[in-house]
Every structure is written in structure tokens, then in C-alpha cells.
C-alpha positions in Angstrom: -25.8 -6.4 25.9 -27.5 -4.5 23.1 -25.6 -3.9 19.8 -26.4 -0.7 18.0 -26.0 -0.5 14.3 -24.6 2.5 12.5 -27.3 3.8 10.2 -24.9 5.0 7.6 -22.9 1.8 7.5 -24.9 -1.5 7.8 -21.6 -3.4 8.3 -20.6 -1.4 11.3 -20.2 -3.4 14.5 -19.2 -1.6 17.7 -17.3 -4.6 19.1 -14.8 -4.6 16.2 -11.9 -2.4 17.3 -11.5 -0.7 13.9 -13.6 -0.3 10.8 -12.3 -0.4 7.2 -14.5 2.6 6.3 -13.8 3.1 2.6 -10.4 1.4 3.0 -8.2 1.2 0.0 -10.4 3.4 -2.2 -9.4 6.4 0.0 -5.7 5.9 -0.8 -4.4 8.4 -3.3 -2.2 5.8 -4.9 -5.2 3.6 -5.5 -7.1 6.4 -7.2 -4.2 7.3 -9.4 -3.4 3.7 -10.3 -7.1 3.0 -11.0 -7.6 6.0 -13.3 -4.3 5.3 -15.1 -5.4 1.6 -15.7 -8.6 2.9 -17.2 -6.6 5.2 -19.4 -4.5 2.2 -20.5 -7.6 0.2 -21.3 -8.9 3.1 -23.5 -5.7 3.5 -25.5 -5.2 -0.2 -25.8 -8.5 -0.5 -27.6 -6.7 1.0 -30.6 -3.9 -1.6 -30.6 -3.8 -4.0 -33.6 -5.9 -7.1 -33.5 -2.8 -9.3 -33.6 -1.8 -7.9 -30.2 -5.0 -9.0 -28.5 -3.5 -12.0 -26.7 -0.1 -10.5 -26.1 0.7 -6.8 -25.6 -2.9 -5.7 -25.2 -3.7 -8.4 -22.7 -0.4 -8.0 -20.8 -0.5 -4.2 -20.3 -4.2 -4.4 -19.2 -3.5 -7.2 -16.8 -0.5 -5.6 -15.2 -2.0 -2.2 -14.9 -5.1 -3.7 -13.2 -3.0 -5.8 -11.0 -1.4 -2.8 -9.4 -4.9 -1.8 -8.2 -5.8 -5.3 -7.1 -2.6 -5.8 -5.1 -3.1 -2.4 -3.4 -6.6 -3.4 -2.4 -5.6 -6.9 -1.2 -2.6 -5.6 0.8 -4.6 -2.8 2.4 -7.3 -5.1 3.5 -4.8 -7.4 5.1 -2.7 -4.6 6.7 -3.3 -6.0 10.2 -0.6 -8.5 9.1 2.5 -6.3 8.5 4.4 -8.9 6.5 1.5 -9.6 4.2 0.9 -5.9 3.7 4.5 -5.4 2.6 4.4 -8.5 0.4 1.3 -7.2 -1.4 2.8 -3.7 -1.8 5.9 -5.3 -3.2 3.7 -7.2 -5.7 2.0 -3.9 -6.6 5.3 -2.3 -7.2 6.5 -5.1 -9.4 3.3 -4.9 -11.5 3.8 -1.2 -11.8 7.3 -1.9 -13.2 5.9 -4.5 -15.6 3.3 -2.0 -16.9 6.2 0.4 -17.7 7.9 -2.3 -19.8 4.7 -2.9 -21.8 4.2 0.8 -22.1 7.7 1.0 -23.7 6.8 -1.7 -26.1 3.6 0.1 -27.0 5.6 3.2 -27.9 8.4 1.3 -29.8 5.9 -0.7 -31.8 4.2 2.6 -32.8 0.9 1.9 -31.0 1.0 5.1 -28.9 2.6 8.5 -29.4 5.4 10.0 -27.4 3.1 12.4 -25.5 0.8 9.5 -24.4 3.8 7.4 -23.4 5.3 10.2 -21.3 2.0 11.0 -19.6 1.4 7.4 -18.5 5.0 6.8 -17.8 5.1 9.7 -15.4 2.0 8.5 -13.6 3.4 5.0 -13.1 6.7 6.4 -11.9 4.7 8.5 -9.4 2.7 5.4 -8.4 5.9 3.4 -7.9 7.3 6.1 -5.6 4.1 6.2 -3.6 4.1 2.4 -3.2 7.8 2.5 -2.2 6.9 5.0 0.5 4.2 2.7 1.7 6.6 -0.1 2.0 9.2 1.9 3.8 6.6 3.3 6.2 4.4 0.2 6.5 3.9 0.7 10.2 1.8 3.8 9.5 -0.8 1.7 7.8 -1.2 -0.8 10.6 -4.5 -0.1 12.4 -4.1 1.2 15.9 -5.6 -0.7 18.8 -5.8 -3.9 16.8 -4.3 -6.0 19.6 -5.5 -4.1 22.6 
């Protein structure tokens, strides 16, 4: 049997029942969470030096973790329980980011407009993740066990 390679994708293998394609990067929720994490990184550059190992580190870590959990969960979506677990982790990190965002506002490190803009994005991300959890069967690849 001769195996043909797809010229546009060197990792393509015709015997694998599905391909990841661009995978998690094609998810709207990933794109939004990634861009919002970048925005948090940029604004947190202006946080006071004494916050480097506390608030700055925490808000950066939790915002990035939303993206990482989305990627990990999507990659393992052939295992429905693992997918839901990772989406739940992403949702928890989203909520944690909102807490650190509130601290950033209340400590005077960001203004009300910035807070509201980012808060709205994370609330949207949370709703999107919640929808993925409730409809997890839609993310399971078809023909995986056939």
C-alpha cells in the first residue's frame, strides 16, 4: 500500500480518521482569550514594581492559562471527560482572571474603562466556555471509533 502525503500539510496521514487541521487556533473563544491575555500583559507592564511577584504574575498566569486549557482540552477532545475537565479548568481560570482584574481596578492600577473592556471580554469568554461544556458532544470528532 502506498501512502500519499498532503503537500500543504506535511503531518497529514490518510490512515488517520481525522486531522487536527488548525485545531484550537480556529476556535473563536481561543482567539478572543489569546488577544485579551495579550492586552492584560501590555497593561500589567505598568503595574508597580512591588506587584511583580503577586498581582502582575497572577493576572498574567491566569489569563494565559485560559488559552492553555482551551488548547489542551481541544487536543484531547476524543476523550469527552477529559475535554469537559479542561474546559472547566479554562472557565475557572477565566473567573480567577476576573478577580485579579477587580484588584487591579481597586488598587488604582487600571482605569474604569480598561476594567470594563477586559471584564466584558472575560465574561464573554466564560459564556463561550460554558456553552462548550454544555454541548461537549459537538466537539468530539466524528468517525473516531469507526
